[in-house]
Each structure stands twice: as structure tokens, then as C-alpha cells.
C-alpha positions in Angstrom: -122.4 -24.4 -65.8 -119.6 -23.0 -67.5 -116.2 -25.0 -68.3 -114.4 -23.0 -66.0 -116.8 -23.5 -63.1 -116.7 -27.3 -64.2 -113.1 -27.4 -64.0 -112.8 -25.6 -60.7 -115.2 -28.1 -59.3 -113.2 -31.2 -60.5 -110.0 -29.5 -59.3 -111.5 -29.0 -55.8 -112.9 -32.6 -55.8 -109.5 -33.8 -56.9 -108.0 -31.9 -54.2 -110.5 -33.2 -51.5 -110.0 -36.8 -52.6 -106.0 -36.4 -52.4 -106.4 -35.0 -49.0 -108.4 -38.0 -48.0 -106.0 -40.4 -49.3 -103.2 -38.7 -47.4 -105.4 -38.7 -44.2 -106.2 -42.4 -44.7 -102.6 -43.3 -45.3 -101.3 -41.6 -41.8 -104.2 -42.9 -39.9 -103.3 -46.4 -41.3 -99.8 -46.0 -40.5 -100.8 -44.8 -36.9 -102.8 -48.0 -36.7 -100.1 -50.2 -37.8 -97.7 -48.8 -35.0 -100.6 -49.2 -32.5 -100.9 -53.1 -33.6 -96.9 -53.3 -33.0 -97.3 -51.8 -29.8 -100.1 -54.1 -28.8 -98.4 -57.2 -30.0 -95.4 -56.4 -28.1 -97.4 -56.0 -24.8 -99.1 -59.4 -25.5 -95.5 -61.2 -26.0 -94.5 -59.6 -22.9 -97.5 -61.1 -20.9 -96.8 -64.5 -22.7 -93.1 -64.3 -21.9 -93.7 -63.9 -18.0 -96.5 -66.2 -17.9 -96.0 -69.7 -16.7 -98.2 -72.7 -18.0 -98.1 -75.4 -15.5 -99.2 -78.1 -17.9 -96.2 -80.3 -19.0 -95.8 -81.3 -22.5 -93.1 -82.9 -24.4 -90.4 -80.7 -25.6 -90.4 -81.5 -29.1 -94.1 -80.4 -29.4 -93.4 -76.7 -28.7 -89.5 -76.4 -30.0 -87.3 -77.2 -33.1 -83.8 -77.6 -33.0 -81.8 -74.8 -34.7 -84.8 -72.3 -34.5 -85.7 -69.5 -31.9 -88.2 -70.5 -29.6 -91.4 -69.2 -30.3 -93.2 -66.8 -27.6 -95.6 -69.2 -26.9 -92.9 -71.6 -25.7 -91.2 -69.2 -23.2 -91.4 -70.8 -19.5 -93.6 -73.7 -20.7 -93.3 -76.9 -18.5 -91.6 -79.7 -20.5 -90.7 -83.3 -20.4 -87.6 -84.8 -22.3 -85.2 -87.8 -22.2 -81.9 -88.4 -23.2 -78.1 -88.9 -21.6 -75.8 -86.3 -20.5 -72.8 -85.9 -22.7 -71.1 -83.0 -21.3 -71.2 -80.9 -18.4 -70.5 -77.2 -17.9 -70.1 -74.6 -15.2 -72.3 -71.8 -15.5 -70.8 -69.0 -13.1 -72.4 -66.2 -11.5 -76.0 -66.9 -11.8 -78.8 -65.6 -9.8 -81.8 -67.8 -8.6 -85.4 -66.3 -7.8 -84.0 -65.1 -4.5 -81.2 -63.2 -6.3 -78.6 -65.2 -4.7 -75.7 -65.7 -7.0 -73.8 -69.2 -7.5 -72.2 -71.2 -10.0 -74.8 -73.5 -11.5 -74.1 -77.0 -13.2 -75.4 -77.3 -16.7 -75.3 -80.7 -18.6 -75.7 -81.0 -22.3 -78.5 -83.5 -22.7 -78.4 -85.6 -25.9 -81.9 -86.3 -27.3 -82.2 -89.4 -29.7 -79.1 -89.5 -32.2 -78.3 -85.9 -33.2 -80.1 -83.4 -31.0 -79.5 -81.7 -27.6 -80.3 -78.9 -25.2 -78.7 -77.5 -22.2 -80.2 -78.3 -18.7 -79.5 -77.0 -15.5 -79.3 -79.4 -12.9 -78.4 -77.4 -9.8 -75.5 -76.0 -7.9 -72.1 -76.9 -9.0 -71.1 -77.3 -5.5 -73.7 -80.7 -5.8 -72.4 -82.0 -9.1 -71.1 -85.2 -7.2 -74.0 -86.2 -5.4 -74.8 -88.5 -7.9 -71.6 -90.4 -8.8 -73.3 -93.5 -10.1 -74.9 -91.8 -13.1 -73.0 -92.4 -16.5 -73.4 -91.3 -20.0 -74.8 -94.2 -20.8 -78.1 -93.9 -18.8 -81.1 -92.4 -20.0 -82.3 -89.6 -17.8 -86.1 -88.4 -17.7 -86.2 -84.9 -17.1 -89.1 -82.2 -16.0 -88.7 -78.9 -16.2 -89.3 -75.3 -17.3 -88.2 -74.2 -20.5 -86.3 -70.9 -20.5 -85.3 -68.4 -23.1 -81.5 -68.0 -23.9 -79.5 -65.3 -21.8 -78.7 -62.4 -23.8 -75.6 -61.1 -21.4 -72.5 -62.9 -20.5 -72.3 -63.6 -16.8 -68.6 -64.8 -17.4 -66.2 -65.9 -20.0 -65.8 -69.1 -21.7 -63.1 -71.4 -21.3 -61.9 -74.1 -18.7 -65.5 -76.1 -18.7 -67.3 -72.7 -18.1 -70.0 -71.3 -20.3 -70.4 -67.6 -20.3 -74.2 -67.5 -20.3 -77.2 -70.1 -20.5 -77.1 -70.1 -24.3 -77.0 -72.9 -26.7 -75.0 -70.6 -29.2 -72.1 -70.3 -26.8 -71.5 -74.1 -27.4 -72.1 -74.8 -31.0 -68.5 -75.1 -31.8 -68.0 -78.0 -28.8 -70.9 -80.5 -30.3 -72.1 -81.8 -33.4 -75.4 -82.1 -32.0 -78.4 -80.0 -33.5 -79.3 -77.7 -30.7 -82.6 -76.4 -29.4 -82.8 -73.0 -28.6 -83.1 -72.1 -24.6 -82.4 -74.2 -21.8 -84.3 -76.4 -19.5 -84.3 -75.3 -15.8 -84.8 -79.0 -14.3 -87.3 -79.5 -11.7 -86.7 -83.2 -11.3 -84.4 -85.8 -13.1 -84.9 -89.5 -12.7 -83.4 -93.0 -14.2 -85.8 -96.0 -14.3 -88.1 -94.2 -12.2 -85.9 -93.3 -9.3 -85.3 -89.8 -8.6 -82.0 -88.2 -8.7 -82.2 -85.9 -5.2 -80.3 -82.7 -5.3 -81.4 -79.3 -4.5 -83.3 -77.7 -7.4 -82.9 -74.0 -8.3 -85.8 -71.5 -9.0 -85.6 -69.6 -11.8 -84.5 -65.9 -12.0 -87.7 -63.8 -12.0 -88.9 -62.2 -15.1 -89.5 -58.5 -15.3 -92.9 -57.4 -16.6 -92.0 -53.8 -16.9 -92.9 -52.7 -20.6 -89.5 -51.9 -22.7 -89.0 -48.4 -23.7 -89.5 -49.3 -27.5 -93.3 -49.9 -26.3 -93.5 -46.4 -25.9 -91.7 -45.5 -29.0 -94.5 -47.2 -31.1 -97.0 -45.4 -29.0 -95.3 -42.1 -30.0 -95.4 -43.0 -33.5 -98.9 -43.6 -33.3 -99.7 -40.1 -31.9 -97.4 -38.4 -34.6 -99.2 -40.0 -37.3 -102.7 -39.1 -36.3 -101.4 -35.6 -35.6 -100.1 -35.3 -39.1 -103.5 -36.8 -40.2 -105.3 -34.2 -38.5 -103.0 -31.2 -39.7 -103.5 -32.5 -43.1 -107.1 -32.6 -42.9 -107.4 -29.2 -41.3 -105.1 -27.4 -43.9 -107.6 -26.9 -46.5 -110.1 -25.2 -43.8 -107.3 -23.0 -42.5 -106.4 -21.9 -46.4 -109.6 -20.9 -46.9 -109.9 -18.9 -43.6 -106.9 -16.9 -44.3 -107.5 -16.7 -48.2 -108.3 -12.7 -48.7 
């Protein structure tokens, strides 16, 4: 084998390895986008699933931290006393009925708090004997914070069910999200009032899921093109 032949062979091997490296990179990028799409779909399933087992709020959530996907819609229990009341206008329940809701700020321990949807604003005077000093035991569904305003802040109203809208109104360390109360009790006695069903969550796959899928197709198509180019050049070479 001559030196020229040897150099030509080494050059072809190097070119082949370079092509394979680029193909592997493009294929890996496609797998990465596919994994992101799968994770997005799994988080959507988690967010719309309701686990009926009741757990302590503090076992699945931490103050000043975003809710983890596995905490969405969990049934929780928590005790504390109400230190403030707000009106949340233009809220929709599971039947798409719009109403103003009563939302309490529940102080937990000495320095923690969370928003609790208690019921209709029109029924806020049903339990006049309840005072801020009373410890209230609550069970309900932990919901993610609303991202869109339903009204404007002011005059005791909050624009959406989101702890971030009241951070300037309290010194408490707040939990993300809010609790949709299914029951309230004091010393074992239930506080009777109409409880609200939360707005139904959509299971529709968002547009950026398909964006990830399109990137998968693009990266793998580029890998196929790179892999085919050497054979194409050999075919058209005179």
C-alpha cells in the first residue's frame, strides 16, 4: 500500500467518523427534545389528576417555593387561624357559574400562611361567632395559583387567587397556590356553608408540546441528510 493510498484511506476514515459524530449529535438532540415533550405530557397528566388521599400541607409544599407538579390538586389538611379576608371577584366554579368568592388568609403556626377559598362571598356572614383567635381545621384541594387577573386589586378584593398579590399586605411566609376548602371545623364542630367545586382543568396538550415534537423531526431529518450526503456526493461524482 502506497503512502498516497494510506493517506486517502485515513482521510476517508476521518470523514466517516466526522459524519457519524454529527449524526450522533443531531440524533441526541432529537432524543433530548423528545424527552422534553414526554416530560411535558407527563406533567400535564399529573396536573389534571386528583389524588383523594389527604396529606398534611407541609408534607408536599414549602413556603416561598413554587408548588411541585406532584403537589397539584392533592387533598390536604391544615390548621390555623384566619387573619384576613378578601373578596375574589369573577371566579368560575366547575359548572362555569361566575361568582365572587370569599378567600381567607390562614396563618399557620407563627409565621406561615396560605390562601383558603372558604365559599361564596354572599355567605361570608353565616358563621358570625368565628373569631381570629379560633383555630380552624381545614381540609381541601391544593390548587396552583391563577396566572390571569379576574379583576383589580383594591377595597379588600384580590385580582386573582395567587399569594403573590398579597405579599405586600402581610409579613407571613406564604405558600404558593391556594386551598379550595371542602370542610372547616373548630373543636370538631363543622362550619356549615356551601362549598365550591374548583374550575375544571383542561387536559389539552399545549402548543409547545408540538413544538418539541417538530424539533425532534427537524434534528432527525438533519441527521438523515448528513448521513446521506457522502453517498449523494459519490453518486454525482464524475
